[in-house]
N, C-alpha and C positions, 0 to 999 in steps of 0.2 A: 443756661439756655442749653439744650439735649446741639449734640455734631448729631448731623447727617448722618444714614447708614448706609452702607455700602448699598444695600439698593437698591435707595433716597438715589444714588446717582447717578446708581445705575439707569434708572429711570429718566432722568434728566439728559446722562445724556444720550440715551433712545428717541428721546422727543426734538432733542436740538437737530437729530441726526435723521430725523422721518425723513425731511423735505430731498434732501440729500442724497440722499439712498434712493429714492424715489423713481433720482431722476438719476443716475448711477444703472438701477435696476432697467430700469427703460432703457442706455444707453446699453447695457450689457445684455438685453435681450435678442436689440439688433446686431449688436454682432458677434449672438451668438448664431439667429437667423443666415447669416456670411457665413460663420465658421458652419453651423450642418450642412449648409448645398457644396462647400468645399468637402468638409469629411466624406459627404453622397455621392460625389465626381469622383476621388481615390477611390473610396471602397469602389468605385464603379469599373475603373482606368486597371485595378488592382485583380478583380476579375478578367475584365477582355487582355492583360498581360499575363494568368494563369490562365483561358484558355486560346489564347493563341502560343502557346509555351507547349502546349495539352497537342496542340495543331501538327509545333514539328514534332513532338516523343514520334505521335499516328505514324506518318511519314516517313519516322527513321527507323521503322518498325519495318517500313513495308521497305527500305531502301533495301534494308538488311537479309528481304527474305532475298526480293530482286537479285543482289552480289552471288545469296547463297547459290539461286535457282543457274546462272552465268557461269560459274564455274563446274556442270554437270557433265562430265563426261556424253552424257548420251547424244547432246546436241554437238557434238567436235564426232562423236563416230555415225551421226546419220539418224539415230535411234531415237526421233521426232515420236515417238507412238509409244515410249518408254517416258520420256521427258515430258509425252502431257500429263502420262500419271505422275510423275515426280510435280507436275504446278500443282497439279487439282490434289491433292493430301495439303500442297500448303493453303489454296483457296480455305479448303475443309477447318484449317486448324482459325479463319477469320484471319487472313490477311488475304485483303484484295481482292475482287469481283472476277478477274479474269483475267488471263497472260496471254505477249502475244509474243511472234520471233518471227523481224521482221528484218530481211535484206538493205543491201545498199539504196538501192533503187525505190524503197516503201513496200516493198512488196510482201504479204504478210505469209509466212508459212505453215504459222500453226495462232490459234487460238484457241482458248479452251470451252470459247460460248457456241464454236461451227466444231461441228465432228468433219471428218474428212468426206472428202467428195465434192463439192467444184469448187471450182478455183476467188479467191479469197479477194475482199475489198483491201486496196492501197490502205495503208496505213493513213489513221484519222488526223494525225499530225504530223506530215513532215516536215517540217523547221525541227520540231520536235526533234526530231527522226534523225536532218543532217548536224544535227546541235552534237548526236550522241554519237557517231559517225566523225565527227571535223574533232569533240575533245577525247576524246578518248573515257569520257568521266561520267557518269551519274549528273538523271539533269530530271528536274520537277516539274511538272505542266504545268500552262493553268490551265481553267478548263476546255474545252470546247471535243468537238457532235466525235462519236466515238463511230469512227466507220465499220463496223457492225449494224449495233442499238441505234444508230440513228439519235441515238440521247445524247446531251451533255455529260462528259467523263472530265475525268484526269485521268494522267499513270504517272506512276515511277519509270526513267528510262534507265537501265547501266547498258553498257561495252558488251558485250561476249567476245573476248578478245587469245586470238591464238597468231604465235611468232612475235606475237607486239604491234598484231595490230585488231585491230579490227574488224569481224567476218560478221558479228549480225547485232543488234537490237531486241534487248528483250525489253518489255515491258509489264509492268502490274497495274492494273488500272483499278479506279477506285469512286465508287460511285457517288454522286453531289448525297445521297441521304443515310450512308456512313455517316458525314461532317454534321447535319442535320440529326443525329441522335444526342451526338458527342455536347450538339449544343444543348440539345435538351435535356442535358443532363446534370446541366450545372442548376437547374432551379432558382431562371429567371423570375420574380415576379408576375404574375399575366400579362402584367397589362404596358412589361418592359418588352423591347423588341430589340433580337439578334441573330446577328450576320456573318456571315465570313464571305469576302471577299479575294476574289485572286489578284495579282501582282496587275492587272489591267482594270480592275475596277468592279468586275461582273461580280456578280451571285453565285458562291456557290451551294449557301447554306441560307437555311431563314426561318427560327421557329413559328417564326408567323406567316401562314401560305406564301409555302415554300415552291408547290410547284409553281403556283402565277409568275413566282418573279425569281424561275432559276436562269440565272447565266444571263439575265439584267443589268444594266450597266447599276451601282446605288444611287443615290440619293446624290444628288451634282452637290449641294454644300458640305458632304462630307468627303465625296473626292473631292473637290478642291483640298479642304484641312491637309487630307489623309499626305497628296501630291507635294506639300510644307514640310511637315512635319509626320515623323511615322511613329505618336502618339501623341496625343491632345485630348482633346474636350471644345463640341462647334457644337453654335444654336444651328439647326434644319428646321426640315422636312425632312419625311415620310414616303416612303416611292406612294401611300395610299394618302398621305396629306395632311396629318400627323404632324404639328407641331411639337418638336422631342430636341433632348437636347444627351446631344449622341459622345460617346465616348469610346474608344477609338485605340489601337493599340497589333504593330504591325509583328508577324514573328519574326522570327532573326533570324532562320536558318532557310525557309521558301520564301518569304517575300509576303506572305500572305496577311493579310486586317482581321483583325477581334472587332463589332461594333456594338453595341448594347444604348439603344437610345430610349432615353429614357422618355413620355409624354410629361412638356410641362405644367401639361392640369394639373396631372401625379402629382409629379416634383410640389410645385407649387401651395397645390393646398395638406402633403406630407408637411412640406416647411412653415406653413401658418399654425401648422395647428399643434403642431409641438413649440413654434410661438407664442400662440393665446393662450399652451400650459404654464409655459414659464413664464409672461404674467400676471397668471391667475398663481402659482405657487411665490410670484414676488409680491404679491397685493398680499398674501394669507401671512407671509413673510414676518409681514411689515405690522401686519393688523398685531399680531403676537410675540411682536420684538417686544414690546412692555412685557408680557406674563415674562417673558425667557431671559430679562435679565436678570429676573429675580431667582433664574437656578445659574452658577454659571458653572458649576458639574454637564451641563448641556454640553459646554462647549468641550472641558476635556473628551467623553463623550465619543463625542464626536471624533477626535484625533485616535482616539480605541478602535474604533469602527473604519477606520480610513488600512487600517495594517489589516484585518478579518482578511482582504483579496487577498491581496499578495499573500499570507503565510497560508490563508487556503490552497492556494495553486503552485506554492510550493511540494507540498504532496506529489500531483501533477508534473515532476519536472521542469519543471519553468522556470528561465531565471529570471526575473520580477528585478523589476523597480519601482519602488513609494519614491515618490511628490513630495517635496515639503507640507507635512503636517498642522505646523503652526505653533509646536507642541516642542521644547526638547527633547525633550522625555520621550516623548511618542517618536523623535525622529533618532535618536537614539537609539530605538528598535529598530524604526525602521530598514536605517543603516545595517544591525544585526542581523536581519532578515535577507537582505540581499546578500553580503555575503555566505552567509547558507546558502540560499539560493544558488550562489554560482558554485560552490562547495560540489552541492551533490549533483547538476549536470556533468561537472569536469567531472565527477568521480563514475557518472552512467557512462557517461562517453568511455574511458576505462574502461570499463566492464563489457564493454557491450563490442570492444573492436581493439584488435592487435595492436601492444604498442609500437611493434618494431615495422611495418609494415603499412600502421593504418588501416588496415583491411578490415571487413566484418569478423569477428574471429566466430567459435562455433556457435555458440548459445542463441547472435544473431542472427545467423544462417539459420538455426531450426527455426524459430519462432517465426521467419520471412518464410520458409522451406511452409510451415499451416499455412500462415495466413496464404498465398500464391496459389493451394490444395484445396482448400475452404471456394476460393475465387473461379480457381476449373471448375469446381463440383457446378457451381450455378451456374458459369456460362458455358460448361462442358467443352473444355476448350481443356490445350495438355502442359507440362511442363517437365525439363528433363534436372536432372542433379550431374556433377560431371567431379567427379575423384583424381582429383592429380595425383600424383607418388614424383619427385623429382629422380632416377636414376644417376650415383656417380658422388650424389651433395658432402657425402659422412668421408669422399677420400678430398674431396674440396678443401673443408675444414682440418683432415689428419696435413695435407701435405703446406697448408699456405694460412693455417690461423680462423678463431673462430670469426674477428673481425671480417676476412673476407667472406666466409661465409654468408652473413649477416648482411652485408653488401650487395652478396647474388639470391637472396633472397627476397631483396626491395625491388633487384629487377627483375625477377622472376614477377611479381607483386604487380608492374610498372606493364609489365609487357602479357601478361594476364585483362586488367584493368582496361589496356588499350583495346583487345581485341575480340572485346564483347560492345555490348548492345552498355547504352542508358541505363535502360530501366533493367541488367540482367544483375547478382551481386557476386562476389566474387571472394573467396573468407582463405584465410588460412588457418584450418586447425590445428594446426601446431607443425614444429620442427620444419620436417621441407616437406609436408602436408597441404594441399591447398582444395578445395572445390567451388565448382562456377552453378550459380544457380541461370535455369535460363528458361526464363518466363517465354507462355506460345511457341513453344518448340516439341516438337515432337522426336520420334527418338532417330531419325533417321536423321533429319538434321543439325539435333545435336554428334548425331555421330562426324555428319562434316564437320561442323564447329571442331568436334576435338580432335580429328585428323589435324591442323590445321594451325591446331594449339598446339602440337607435339612441334609439328615443325617448323613452329616459334619459336616453343621453350629451348630448341636444339642446338637453333645458331647460338655460335661462339656468345661472350660475353667479356665485351671487357673495361676492364676496374680502373681507371687510372688513378695512381699511385703518387701522383705530384712529381714532381722529379726526376722516379725513379721509369724504365719502363711501364706499357702498361701491365694487368697482367693482364694475361690470354685463356675463358675459361669455359670450357666443353663440359657439357652433361646431356642430357633429356629427358623421356617424361612419358608416366607409363601413366595413362587414363580411363578411367570406368566412367562408362555410361548405362544411367539406367534412368530409365522413365515409367514417369505417370500419366495414364494406368495399370502402363503394361508389367511393371519390374514392382509397383507396392502402392499402396496409398497414406502412407505416414510419410512425417521428415524421417523419422528412425530406418524404419524400411527399405529406403531409396537411398538413403547415406548408406546402408549396409548391402546391400546389389552392387552402387557405385563401387564401395570398396573391393568385395568380393570380382566385381568386373575388372578390376583396376590388377588387380594379383596373378588374375589371365594372362595379363600382360606379364606381368613381372616373373611367374612362371616359363612362358614362350621364347621368352629373351631379352622382354626389356625394350623401350621407346614404339611407341603406339598404342589402339588402342581397339578397351573389346566394348561391347552391350554387356548389361547386366538378361 
């Protein structure tokens, strides 16, 4: 009697497991249905979190512009018309819709929306004004009715200081439409509803019927959940009465919240469609199982195919993770791919960053400058490049050794990074040369930043030396400023012009800044 073949044994095995497999497939379909919903909600929360951080970044830029304006000497000399021109330049660069200067009584001394003439109305948000004068720090408002426009606005208010006291409050206003465009750029599905709410739960911007619901409270169910947790998922109804699964995330700096509403009908239809597709696939697999049992090579092929995607992502410089593939040989290859991807990612980071300071290197700076220049051309905005050279650094190395010099360079890198916005780029070009890319900044703003950097970098440095007394080092900085489009149209041109401007400072006696 002939012994059964492997194929016959596999056929018997498939038949014996068909019913349990069908039950398992049904259980898996139900499980995947739930997992799909959880994944969709998780991805939506991540999108809301990203948008919330984008709102924070937007307002950080507004706050920085307000801080720079608040240091203008024209305010202290009473040259309000000169200050108005400077404020209008900031607005033309795309930051804010108007600038207001108010005294402690709430009287508006200047509003870029109104020419000089009759007395201006009081500040539209007296409570915010009092907070600025009381706290002496910046304050980000919720939505309120503007004193001039009589329309909903928000503002970032900063103090104008003189002799250690607050003499004025400077406000940079933003219209809700700016935040509506920010939501629209995310490209949410057409039937999803995105909304931005302030700390009081009022709608600042909305992807659907923005004007209708502007400044109105959000849906009650959503507001209740927002009060309980900074981030989450809740089933509620939209203000139009649409049943939603809403996800939300609160911005860490402003306390504003981004909410995304997914219609329950659309969500359920999408998930059931996936489940039906999975059920059809499971039925097909069961129907073909007997035939597939005759070809054991199919299982090997699937394991090998599981390596294709991770292998392709290595070329994109991504660090990959290969799941178990069910075949020892394939798992060994997967482990090798993971090690190779980690080596490539690490090598790429080293190739684009300075080893000593961790800052971007020249190559990464030039690449990012070219990218921002392309964005400036599309959006008709400006940027500036600062070339920073340390004065007296060679003497530090000669008198104290290269270890002290390296520690000093790291301290300089830290001061540069703290002094600029998170959206700006600080790079070390080599030796004692650094560069700073200021995005959405004109030459005058860049010159003001350069002057502050000169003062910051020229302050004494204290290097701890264990049991020995600290080492006090003093250097200064010479900075050249080049701006787009005035100084050049490419990263190479801007860096060259900034370098030339820096040498003007060197020849003039060092410690200062100059425009290209």
